C-alpha positions in Angstrom: 19.0 12.0 -40.4 21.8 11.7 -37.7 23.5 9.1 -39.9 24.0 11.8 -42.6 25.8 14.0 -40.1 28.0 11.2 -38.8 28.9 10.2 -42.4 29.8 13.8 -43.3 31.9 14.3 -40.1 33.7 11.0 -40.7 34.6 12.0 -44.3 35.8 15.4 -43.1 38.0 13.8 -40.4 39.5 11.4 -42.9 40.2 14.2 -45.3 42.0 16.3 -42.6 44.0 13.3 -41.3 44.9 12.1 -44.8 46.3 15.5 -45.8 43.7 16.3 -48.4 42.6 19.4 -46.4 45.1 21.5 -44.5 45.1 21.1 -40.8 44.4 24.0 -38.5 47.7 23.4 -36.7 49.7 23.8 -40.0 48.7 27.5 -40.2 48.4 28.2 -36.5 51.4 27.1 -34.4 50.8 26.0 -30.8 50.6 28.9 -28.3 53.4 29.5 -25.8 52.8 27.7 -22.5 51.5 30.0 -19.8 53.4 30.6 -16.6 51.6 30.8 -13.3 52.9 32.8 -10.4 51.6 32.3 -6.8 49.6 35.2 -5.4 50.3 36.6 -2.0 47.8 35.5 0.5 46.9 37.9 3.3 47.8 36.7 6.7 45.1 38.5 8.6 41.8 36.6 8.8 38.7 38.5 10.0 35.7 36.5 11.2 32.3 38.1 11.5 29.6 36.5 13.5 26.0 37.7 13.0 23.5 37.3 15.7 21.0 34.5 15.1 17.3 35.5 15.3 15.0 33.0 16.9 11.3 33.0 15.9 8.9 31.6 18.5 6.3 29.4 17.0 2.7 30.3 17.6 0.6 27.8 19.3 -1.5 25.6 16.9 -5.2 25.7 17.6 -6.8 22.3 16.9 -10.4 22.5 16.1 -12.4 19.3 16.5 -14.9 18.5 13.8 -18.4 18.8 15.0 -19.1 15.3 13.7 -15.9 13.8 15.1 -16.5 10.6 17.1 -13.9 9.7 19.7 -15.3 6.2 19.9 -16.7 5.1 16.6 -18.9 2.0 16.4 -20.6 0.3 13.5 -21.7 -3.2 12.5 -22.6 -4.5 9.0 -23.0 -7.7 7.1 -24.1 -8.9 3.7 -24.5 -12.2 1.7 -24.5 -12.9 -2.0 -25.8 -16.1 -3.4 -26.2 -15.9 -7.2 -27.2 -19.4 -8.5 -26.9 -18.2 -12.2 -23.2 -17.2 -12.0 -22.3 -19.3 -9.0 -21.1 -16.2 -7.1 -21.4 -17.0 -3.4 -19.7 -14.8 -0.8 -20.4 -13.0 2.5 -18.9 -10.4 4.8 -19.5 -9.4 8.4 -17.6 -6.6 10.3 -18.0 -4.7 13.6 -16.0 -1.9 15.1 -15.9 -0.8 18.7 -13.5 2.2 19.0 -10.1 1.2 17.6 -10.8 -2.5 17.5 -12.3 -4.0 14.4 -13.3 -7.7 14.0 -14.7 -9.3 10.9 -15.1 -12.3 8.7 -15.6 -12.9 5.0 -16.0 -16.0 2.9 -16.1 -16.9 -0.8 -16.1 -20.0 -3.0 -12.8 -20.6 -4.8 -12.7 -22.1 -8.3 -11.1 -25.3 -7.0 -14.2 -26.3 -4.9 -13.2 -25.0 -1.5 -14.8 -22.3 0.6 -12.3 -19.8 1.9 -13.1 -18.2 5.3 -11.0 -15.3 6.5 -11.4 -14.1 10.1 -9.5 -10.9 10.9 -9.0 -8.4 13.8 -7.4 -5.0 13.8 -6.3 -3.1 16.9 -3.7 -0.5 17.7 -1.5 -2.9 19.7 -1.3 -5.9 17.3 -2.2 -4.4 14.0 -3.9 -6.5 11.3 -4.1 -10.2 12.0 -6.0 -12.8 9.8 -6.7 -16.5 10.0 -7.5 -18.2 6.7 -9.4 -21.5 6.6 -10.2 -23.6 3.5 -13.2 -25.9 3.7 -13.9 -28.5 1.0 -17.4 -28.4 -0.4 -19.3 -31.6 -1.1 -21.9 -30.1 -3.4 -19.3 -29.1 -6.1 -20.8 -29.9 -9.5 -18.5 -32.0 -11.6 -19.3 -32.4 -15.2 -17.9 -35.5 -16.9 -18.4 -36.0 -20.6 -18.1 -39.5 -22.0 -15.7 -39.7 -24.8 -15.5 -42.7 -27.1 -11.9 -44.0 -27.4 -10.2 -43.5 -30.7 -8.8 -46.7 -32.3 -5.4 -46.6 -33.9 -5.3 -47.6 -37.6 -1.8 -48.5 -38.9 -0.9 -46.9 -42.2 -1.1 -49.2 -45.2 1.6 -49.7 -47.8 -0.8 -49.4 -50.7 0.2 -46.6 -53.1 -2.7 -44.8 -54.6 -2.1 -43.1 -57.9 -4.3 -40.4 -59.0 -4.7 -39.4 -62.6 -5.9 -36.0 -63.7 -7.2 -35.0 -67.1 -4.8 -33.0 -69.2 -6.3 -29.6 -70.2 -7.0 -29.2 -73.9 -5.5 -26.3 -75.7 -8.2 -24.1 -77.3 -7.4 -22.7 -80.7 -9.6 -20.0 -82.1 -10.0 -20.1 -85.9 -11.0 -17.1 -87.9 
């Protein structure tokens, strides 16, 4: 749709520039240039300063939650060992106030056990140590494949003959 408008406008512009349609400026001459005169600026400047009103903030009342614990503590751990899917992982974590310590492990697909030991505290932030331990009991499945023997192409040309279809004529 926009291409129709572009085509129509291009044809109109070509018609105006080619002299087929009369130009607007042929019937309307250019207007006379305008003359600008400077305006007198008053020399007296009056400044008005309004007083600034200050609002005093009301004190904020902080209400502590009834269940808020200033020194939280917890401890959890879990292990997963699914022989059917091979999913083996574990996680242990404990918190004492603002300090959290934990460790989790999982079996990577390349046969290593990844063990991550981490700590979190307000001074050092999050720190983790990652270890990878190779597993001896990784199941390796090897399938014996018989080697393929190479057969060189022969130079014998095989000709195939096909029967020629018969034309069927119907007699009345």
